[in-house]
ROVEXDREN-94191 format. One record per residue: residue in three letters; x, y, z of N, C-alpha, C in turn. Coordinates in steps of 0.001 Angstrom, whole numbers, padded with zeros to 6 digits, always signed. Example, Ala and Ser with C-alpha at 12.3 -4.5 7.8 and 13.67 -1.06 7.14 Angstrom:
<dolums>
ALA+013190-005690+007800+012300-004500+007800+013200-003300+007800
SER+012850-002250+007080+013670-001060+007140+012900+000030+007870
</dolums>
This chain:
<dolums>
MET+000715-000741+000063+000125+000247+000095+000811+000922-000034
LEU+000419+002302-001067+001548+002926-000998+000692+004631-000881
TYR+000882+005263-000021+000549+006641+000398+001217+008065-000181
PHE+000711+009100-000585+001515+010154-001071+000889+011591-000366
TYR+002326+012560+000178+001788+013742+000920+002629+014213+000951
SER+001883+015508+000227+002516+016557-000168+002109+018082+000033
GLY+003289+019028+000236+002429+020078+000184+002854+021323+000924
THR+003101+022688+001127+004137+023289+001879+003625+023659+003174
ASP+002804+023103+003911+002007+022801+005115+002797+021798+005524
ARG+004046+021468+005981+005141+020445+006447+004395+020225+007639
GLU+004152+021552+008538+003330+020505+009864+001766+019892+009777
LYS+000993+020182+008881-000530+019323+008935-000372+018192+007782
ALA+000515+018334+007160+000892+017191+006062+001927+016179+006706
ARG+002580+016238+007274+003760+015511+008360+002759+014924+009289
GLY+001918+015544+009994+001320+015393+011178-000293+014178+010988
LYS-000612+014726+009570-001566+013705+008841-001121+012686+008289
MET+000481+012267+007990+000742+011468+007970+001395+010179+008683
ASN+002208+010612+010087+002456+010198+011218+000911+009505+011821
ALA+000023+010391+011557-001214+009921+012672-001519+008740+011700
ALA-001538+008053+010357-002205+007106+009487-001367+006573+009796
ALA+000355+006689+010060+001537+005734+009859+001031+005178+011384
LYS+000927+006133+012185+000872+005380+013555-000490+004645+013770
LYS-001463+004622+012799-002804+004290+012696-002495+002126+012317
VAL-002169+002204+011288-001742+000686+010829-000764-000111+011924
SER+000633+000731+012454+001403+000150+013218+000764-000782+013907
SER+001812-001337+014794+000972-002089+016275+002595-002579+016547
LYS+002413-003514+017346+003455-004208+018033+004555-004351+017768
ASN+003993-005614+016611+004873-006443+015781+004920-005318+014212
ARG+004793-004192+014200+005254-003237+012846+005385-002349+013095
ARG+006405-002183+013573+007449-001260+013754+007283+000136+012372
ILE+007597+001793+013361+007985+002712+011585+009147+002915+011368
ILE+009607+002880+010583+011054+003084+009924+010863+004211+009154
LYS+012073+005598+009356+011533+006574+009040+012775+006595+008180
ILE+012841+007331+007060+014113+007197+006214+013727+008999+005375
SER+014633+009404+005200+014697+010797+004740+016039+010864+003902
ASP+016194+012502+003118+017469+012560+002193+018290+012126+002782
ALA+018725+012238+004416+020118+012145+005242+020639+010875+005299
ASN+019883+009610+005213+020010+008461+005364+020612+007775+004395
SER+021741+007090+004553+022153+006320+003694+021627+005395+002944
MET+021814+005661+001116+021763+004352+000303+021214+003322+001142
GLY+021969+002401+001742+022191+001279+002050+020526+001324+003100
ASP+020115+002032+003925+019299+002532+004574+018147+002691+003346
LEU+017966+003321+002550+016372+003377+001831+016492+001511+001520
GLN+017708+001107+000676+017305+000041-000156+017116-001175+001137
ALA+017175-001181+002485+016670-002058+003280+015539-001597+003345
ALA+014382-000450+003448+013468-000281+004070+012612-000726+002840
LEU+013195-000508+001412+012472-001181-000294+012631-002295-000025
ARG+013695-003061+000656+013726-004823+000369+012239-005490+001073
GLY+011388-004839+001693+010501-006175+001825+010506-006573+003928
PRO+010003-007553+003752+010227-007998+005389+011631-008912+005516
GLY+012074-008739+006377+013316-009462+006905+012715-010793+006983
MET+014328-011679+007486+014089-013362+007338+012785-013775+008183
PHE+012612-012733+009197+011518-013403+010283+010415-012847+009749
GLY+010506-012003+008480+008634-011896+008436+008085-010574+009331
GLU+009386-009800+009428+008511-008476+010616+008387-007508+009688
SER+007202-007055+009645+006445-006460+009102+006299-005196+009815
ARG+006899-004221+008243+007121-002442+008891+006158-001696+007870
VAL+006283-000321+008816+005191+001079+008199+006692+001985+007920
VAL+006973+002037+006694+007305+002973+005919+007909+004328+005332
LEU+008445+004908+005953+007986+006696+005960+009233+006981+004643
LEU+009089+008147+003540+010101+008145+002869+009478+009686+003142
GLU+010546+010626+003710+010723+011987+003556+012010+012465+002954
GLY+011082+013374+001965+012240+014173+001137+013527+013408+000398
THR+013398+012196+000321+014002+011366-000668+014247+011571-001856
LEU+013250+012641-002313+013645+012817-003655+014360+014067-003950
LEU+015001+014504-003064+015914+015658-003349+016618+014782-003415
ASN+017474+013911-003016+018647+013121-003081+018769+012447-004056
GLU+020290+012975-005233+019791+012349-006715+020294+011309-006767
GLU+020908+010498-005411+021330+008880-006106+019585+008520-005377
MET+019373+008530-004299+017757+007922-003971+016375+008172-004886
ARG+016589+009808-005646+015454+009689-006183+015070+008887-007596
PRO+015916+008349-007875+015899+007199-009831+015171+005747-008743
ILE+015834+005205-006938+015011+004474-006908+014011+004065-006482
VAL+013866+005670-005229+012193+005418-004974+011174+005433-005725
LEU+011563+006557-007431+010382+006317-008241+010467+005164-009211
SER+011668+004217-009439+011063+002672-010135+010574+001814-009028
SER+010701+002580-007940+009673+000796-006558+008464+001703-006479
LEU+008026+002412-006932+006517+002831-006648+005339+001688-006995
LEU+005761+001218-007976+004544-000213-008352+004881-001082-007174
ILE+005971-001760-006535+006549-002096-005691+006057-001845-004764
MET+006207-000341-004234+005541-000259-002959+003738-000041-002795
ARG+003299+000017-003994+002043-000038-003942+001012-001475-004137
ALA+002075-002535-004292+001721-003552-004240+002006-004921-003077
ALA+003085-003923-002327+003027-004853-001220+002441-004543+000037
SER+002190-005429+001032+001465-005951+002147+001444-005009+002637
GLU+002998-004324+003043+003491-003635+004065+002714-001903+003634
HIS+003082-001247+004559+002519-000150+004219+003157+001544+004125
PHE+003467+001775+002437+004633+002917+002706+003902+004198+001911
PHE+004479+005426+003427+004109+006781+002919+005184+007837+002767
ILE+004885+008381+001500+006267+009432+000601+005487+010654+001459
PHE+006677+011161+001834+006291+012979+001627+006935+013612+001288
GLU+006424+014333+000034+007364+015185-000137+006949+016911-000569
GLU+007749+018007+000074+007035+019395+000245+006885+019501-001053
LYS+007669+019685-001927+007644+020247-003524+007562+019613-004411
PRO+007331+018526-004906+008008+017257-006084+008000+018021-007508
ASP+008674+017902-008017+008879+018544-009545+007025+017753-009979
ALA+007238+018224-011619+005734+017675-011855+005984+016309-011844
ASN+007168+016223-012714+007108+014869-013392+007202+013604-012249
ALA+007312+013725-010982+007638+013181-009821+005709+013304-009009
LYS+005380+014296-009262+004000+014572-008419+003472+013450-009510
LYS+003389+013966-010873+002134+012997-011607+002953+011817-011096
ALA+003713+010961-011590+004342+009424-011127+003351+008660-009434
LEU+003672+010100-008800+003421+009597-007453+001991+009942-007442
GLU+001066+010519-007797-000364+010493-007744-001260+009431-009027
LYS-000389+009478-009809-000863+007807-010565-000935+007181-010208
VAL+000195+006669-008740+000658+005008-008958+000217+004884-007170
ALA-000192+005731-006680-000378+005790-004966-002108+005381-005012
ASN-001831+004612-003681-003563+004196-003039-004571+005405-003314
GLU-003825+006587-002330-004629+007717-002678-003279+008840-002054
SER-003874+010370-002317-002695+011347-002083-003484+012263-001145
PHE-002434+013151-000672-003174+014328+000096-002448+015114-000139
HIS-002345+016258-000409-001901+017691-000635-002711+018798+000815
PHE-001364+019468+001329-001749+020392+002302-000863+021869+001807
ASP-001481+022717+001746-000577+023981+001050-000852+024589+002599
ALA+000578+025781+002903+000686+026431+003850+000197+028059+003073
THR-000024+028954+003881-000564+030012+003581+001637+030688+003483
LYS+001593+031715+003123+002492+032304+003074+002887+032988+003942
GLN+002633+033554+005046+002993+033848+005948+003193+032471+007237
LYS+002198+031594+006949+002812+030275+008106+004019+029465+007274
GLU+004507+029542+005839+005385+028769+005451+006527+029266+006130
ARG+006527+030847+006283+007829+031539+006428+008072+031358+007874
THR+007125+031509+008736+007186+031044+009685+008092+029650+010422
THR+007112+029020+010045+007920+027553+010228+008776+026668+009478
ILE+009500+027710+008349+011009+026947+007475+011608+028289+007812
PHE+011435+029383+007128+012563+030400+007630+013207+031171+008664
SER+012316+030570+009543+012793+031260+010967+013969+030472+011322
LEU+014138+029085+011012+014921+028386+011230+016271+027586+010537
ALA+015654+028371+009081+016857+028577+008151+017935+029832+008505
ASN+016731+031189+008592+017498+032074+008606+018543+032246+009807
ALA+017976+031782+011034+019103+031845+011768+019929+030752+011643
LEU+020345+029971+011469+021292+028932+010747+022022+029641+009658
ARG+021466+030439+008988+022636+030882+008080+023284+032405+008422
ARG+022486+033096+009587+023317+033841+010404+024397+033402+011537
ALA+024294+031912+011793+024940+031637+012563+024653+032013+013986
ASP+023499+032763+013926+022607+032939+015210+022249+031888+016427
LYS+022895+031432+017433+022622+030354+017517+021203+030231+018897
LYS+021059+031742+019486+020439+032321+019992+019002+031686+019435
ALA+018739+032732+018362+017672+032768+017518+016997+031230+017232
LEU+018194+029972+016709+018021+029114+016056+017735+028200+017313
TRP+018373+028637+018995+017247+027214+019872+016042+027719+020224
ILE+015895+029033+019727+014089+029687+020169+013411+029216+019333
ALA+013688+029017+018245+013296+028690+016671+013041+027273+016813
TYR+014064+026844+017179+013923+025386+017310+012873+024554+018650
GLN+013096+025330+019719+012362+024956+021047+010475+025582+020947
LYS+010353+026511+019662+009015+026619+019167+008485+025483+018138
GLU+009474+024970+017396+009040+023990+016757+008178+022778+017657
LEU+009180+022831+018744+009134+021290+019188+007548+021186+020258
ALA+007385+022738+020615+006157+023320+021656+005608+022944+020329
LYS+004829+023027+019208+003880+022719+018354+004008+020813+017644
ASP+004788+020156+018274+004522+019182+018420+005328+018375+016703
GLU+006380+019281+016194+006795+018985+015427+007636+018009+015436
ALA+007521+016546+014526+008954+015673+015127+010226+016503+014651
PRO+010821+015555+015595+012476+015816+014869+013013+015606+013829
GLU+012632+014733+013213+012706+014217+011811+012592+015653+011288
ALA+011176+015880+011084+011251+016912+010771+011758+018269+010461
ILE+012116+018220+011628+013025+019834+012488+014769+019523+011495
HIS+015034+018177+011555+016170+017869+010937+016479+018058+009954
GLY+014825+017409+008841+014929+017800+007665+015173+019106+007241
VAL+013908+019841+007876+014443+021669+007120+015924+022277+007664
LEU+016205+021876+008499+017791+022219+008974+018843+022175+007646
PHE+018867+020249+007606+019729+019857+006451+018849+020555+004979
TRP+017849+020587+005040+017750+021794+003716+018554+022627+003666
ALA+017911+023589+004944+018543+024866+004904+020062+024875+004749
VAL+021074+023959+005181+022590+024562+004578+022889+024181+003807
LYS+021936+022589+003189+022018+022595+001444+021990+024001+000555
ASP+021642+024170+001056+020676+025688+000532+021849+026738+000334
ILE+022122+026400+002221+023853+027819+002278+024707+027055+001230
PHE+025144+026018+001181+026045+025334+000147+025957+025661-001058
LEU+024416+025213-001139+024763+025281-002973+024666+027061-003734
LYS+024383+027974-002623+024421+028983-003236+025715+030065-002568
SER+026818+029319-002016+027672+030508-001435+028668+029508-003078
ARG+030131+030593-002471+030975+030610-003536+031962+029273-003525
ASP+032532+029244-004208+033568+027861-004371+034839+028521-003037
GLY+035309+027413-002132+036673+028328-001515+036225+029529-000574
SER+034688+029749-000196+034341+030698+000516+034406+030076+002128
LYS+034661+030700+002915+034497+030678+004507+032654+030132+004856
GLU+032035+030553+004152+030322+030467+004276+030326+028800+003541
LYS+031118+028139+002318+030651+027074+001531+031524+026355+002402
LYS+032702+026468+003272+033422+025739+004038+032669+025330+005256
ARG+031682+026142+006238+030702+025681+006889+030155+024485+007164
ALA+028929+025354+005546+027936+024545+004758+028881+023045+004917
SER+029176+023113+004215+030275+021711+003968+029904+020740+005633
ALA+030954+021081+006271+030674+020717+007680+029527+020001+008221
LEU+028779+021525+008405+027736+021160+009047+027105+020496+008192
LEU+026496+020363+007200+026305+018998+006400+026701+017571+006505
ALA+027515+017400+006828+028742+016309+007014+027545+016050+008512
ASN+027568+016516+009987+027627+016571+010881+026295+016398+011140
LEU+025194+017306+009900+023844+016839+010373+023463+015360+009406
ALA+024232+014721+008530+023852+013415+007861+023908+012412+008442
GLU+025010+012968+009716+025328+011367+010165+024993+011715+011462
LEU+023877+012830+012035+023354+012640+013230+022003+011237+013817
PRO+021240+011085+012334+020472+009942+012625+020832+008126+013205
HIS+022297+008713+011937+022955+006960+012461+023744+007072+014023
GLU+024149+008227+014224+024744+008533+015521+023907+008435+016772
ALA+022181+009153+016163+021644+008690+017698+020863+007350+017692
ARG+020968+006556+016413+020779+005138+016431+021939+004160+017240
ARG+022770+004983+017067+023992+004108+016988+024507+003728+018924
ASN+023715+004800+019519+023796+004859+020347+022624+005243+021233
ASN+021596+004562+020542+019943+004609+021271+020478+005793+022141
PHE+019959+007199+021295+019967+008312+021663+018779+009277+020767
ASN+018430+010050+021665+016982+010563+020603+017424+011414+019823
LEU+016770+011509+018870+017497+012492+017791+016607+013893+018017
GLU+015570+014347+019133+015776+015496+019334+016775+016187+020081
TYR+017530+015174+021397+018283+015701+021754+019766+016002+021338
ALA+019552+014989+020321+021155+015216+019522+021347+016075+018394
LEU+019975+016980+018352+019669+018022+017466+019784+019282+018269
GLU+019559+018814+020052+019998+020135+020809+021302+020545+020783
ARG+021890+019086+021093+023363+018930+021343+024199+019901+019995
PHE+023567+019553+018687+024258+020175+017505+023844+021564+017210
ILE+022914+022050+017783+022319+023310+017809+023442+024272+018737
LEU+023549+023662+020091+024471+024166+021277+026211+024202+020586
SER+026136+023705+019856+027396+023423+019460+027929+024013+018400
LEU+026929+024671+017499+027520+025471+016508+028553+026841+016569
PRO+029681+026663+015672+030343+027819+016299+029723+029093+015791
</dolums>
């Protein structure tokens, strides 16, 4: 089963998706979340189906089409996800026209939620702008506000990763800003893996990341 969620109202779209995923999950059916910050191995394992012991999963793919390596794998696996007995949920905030058409055509159900311009700016750019300015205090306050709205740490991590990637792409080669963004990208890409390895909540891993910013 495949369900597609999209739109600039990340809070509402992801909230609806997480609620639907939780509804079909159970004690014996755990939720796996994969974002563009995960490794190719993580994605391939999520798409491989139940393990040798037949463990059923609920798989959430968030922003994977933004990753140039993940994109073709995800798009070529849509029919497999639709036909699977497991539940797959895909969230893409602003998929391009071709990807959107493919997802809506194959998905069992599609849902779209757009935010007002003011809400979109508040929920995304407050974090992004604070990170760009290297304003640790403003970033910490924005992060706490997102948590207070019950925004999932995975979603906040995705916004921060997007923001740093945007800084990296728009910076001059060899510039101090480019080097800083490169280091932050590597750090953010490693956070989910580090949290899992150390059995550490991603929420606290993000707090540590913010507080350790130069």
